[in-house]
N, C-alpha and C positions, 0 to 999 in steps of 0.2 A: 503493500499500499504507500502511494506517494505521501508527502507531508505537505498538505495545503491548508491554510486557513479556512476553516467552515465558519467561525463566529468572530469576526474583526473585533468587535466591541469588547469581547471578553479575552480576546486573544486565544482562542481554541483552535486548534488543529484537529484534523481527521484523527490523530492518534490519540489525540486527549478525548475524545469522544468515544473511540474503541475501548479505551482504557476503562472510561465510565461504565460501558455494559458490562464489562466483567463482574462490576459490582450492583449496579443500578438494572442489568436486565436490558430488553431491545425496546422498553417503552419510553416515547419521547419524554412524557411529564417527569418519569423517574430519572431519566438522565438530565433534565434540566435540573432537576433539584440537587443533584448530585455533583455537576460541574459547572452549573451556572451558564449554560448555553441558552442564549435568546433571553437573557435577563440585563442585558446592557441598555444603552440609549435607544437601540433602535426596536427594542422589544419583539425580536424576533424577522422583523421586515427582510433582514439581509439574510439572516441564517437559517430560519426554519426550513425553508424547502431542501435546502441542501443537507441539512442533519435527517430530515425524514427520508431523503433518498440515501444516505449513508447506511441508516439503521436497516433499510430495504437490503444493501449490499452486504450488510452482516448477518442478514438472516430474518428480519422482521416481516412478518406476514403483512401487518398492519401496525405502523409504529406509533398512531394516534396523533395527536395533537397538543397544544399546551393549553393550560386555562389561563386566559387574560383576565386580569383583575382591575378593577377601577382603582384611581389613587385614593388614599386614606382620606385626603382632605382636596376634595375637586375644587379647583380653581376656575374663575370666570376667565375665558378667552379675552376678555378686553383688559384684564391685568396681566395677561402675559404678552398684550400687543401694546401694552403702556398707556392705554386709554383711560382705564379705572384704577382708581387708588383702594387698596385694601382698608 
């Protein structure tokens, strides 16, 4: 297996994901919890499909998907845009 970056936000390679499956199995949510894939700033937008494909290559019939959770304290978009003061 080549060494390629799968999750650029968390700097995880295909080897890191493969090692995580040794402990967490071939379930994507379990791998996420073990090594942090798809937990960076992009929340999986850059790495989710690549990770699912890698898990299939490693033998997962259906690797599943991750659970997206809303922020603990939601922010109004105007606040992020600088239009509203908190």
